C-alpha positions in Angstrom: -12.2 8.5 -4.7 -14.5 8.3 -7.8 -16.5 5.6 -8.9 -14.7 5.3 -12.1 -11.2 5.0 -10.6 -12.7 2.1 -8.3 -14.0 0.3 -11.2 -10.6 0.7 -12.9 -8.7 -0.7 -9.9 -11.4 -3.8 -9.5 -10.7 -4.1 -13.4 -6.7 -4.2 -12.9 -7.1 -6.5 -9.7 -9.2 -8.9 -11.6 -6.6 -8.9 -14.5 -3.7 -9.4 -12.6 -5.6 -12.3 -10.6 -6.6 -14.0 -14.0 -2.9 -13.4 -15.3 -1.8 -15.5 -12.1 -4.2 -18.1 -12.3 -3.8 -18.7 -15.6 0.2 -19.3 -15.7 1.3 -22.3 -16.7 4.7 -22.0 -15.2 3.3 -20.9 -11.5 1.1 -23.8 -12.1 3.8 -26.1 -12.8 6.2 -24.7 -10.0 3.0 -25.1 -7.6 2.5 -28.8 -8.8 6.1 -29.5 -8.2 6.4 -28.4 -4.7 2.7 -30.4 -4.1 5.2 -33.6 -5.7 7.6 -32.8 -3.0 5.1 -33.3 -0.3 4.2 -29.7 0.6 1.1 -27.6 0.9 1.2 -24.0 -1.0 -0.2 -20.9 0.0 0.4 -18.3 -2.3 -0.1 -14.9 -1.3 1.0 -11.7 -3.3 0.9 -7.9 -2.1 0.8 -5.5 -4.8 1.1 -1.5 -4.0 -0.6 0.3 -7.0 -0.5 4.1 -6.6 -2.2 6.6 -8.9 -1.2 10.1 -9.2 -3.6 13.0 -11.3 -1.5 13.9 -14.4 -1.6 17.6 -15.2 -4.1 18.8 -18.2 -3.0 18.8 -21.8 -1.4 22.4 -22.4 -4.2 24.7 -23.6 -3.8 25.9 -27.2 -3.3 29.5 -26.8 -1.0 28.6 -24.1 3.0 28.9 -25.6 4.9 26.2 -26.1 8.0 25.2 -24.1 11.5 26.0 -25.2 13.4 23.3 -26.9 16.0 23.7 -24.0 13.5 23.1 -21.5 11.7 20.2 -23.4 15.5 18.4 -24.1 16.1 18.9 -19.9 13.0 17.2 -19.5 13.6 14.2 -21.5 17.0 13.7 -20.0 15.4 13.6 -16.7 12.5 11.8 -17.6 15.1 9.1 -19.3 16.9 8.0 -15.8 14.5 8.7 -13.0 15.9 8.0 -9.4 14.4 4.8 -8.0 15.1 4.0 -4.5 14.7 0.1 -3.9 14.0 -1.4 -0.6 15.8 -4.4 0.4 12.3 -6.5 0.0 11.9 -5.0 -3.7 15.1 -6.3 -4.5 14.8 -9.7 -2.9 11.0 -9.8 -4.7 12.5 -8.7 -8.0 15.6 -11.5 -7.7 13.2 -14.1 -7.3 11.5 -13.2 -10.5 14.9 -13.4 -11.9 14.8 -9.6 -12.6 17.9 -8.0 -12.3 18.4 -4.3 -11.0 21.9 -2.6 -11.4 23.0 -1.3 -7.8 23.4 2.5 -8.9 
């Protein structure tokens, strides 16, 4: 992995940590749990994937047809996502609803 990507990943990790530590909603929820007499241990796991994008089309390369572009837009607008039961449980805990398509 190149050094620039490592630095960008570290920057992303720092941004996530900072946003969580500054969240008033998270702090309030933790304080409420502590008032109820419990210690709180918050451990979050994030899986972040990277795929190198294809290089931009060359200026002399013929453009794709309008049919190909439309087909690509249509397939990109409704990508298929496979959710695990843990994914669904996590999203529900965040009050994010997921259609069961």
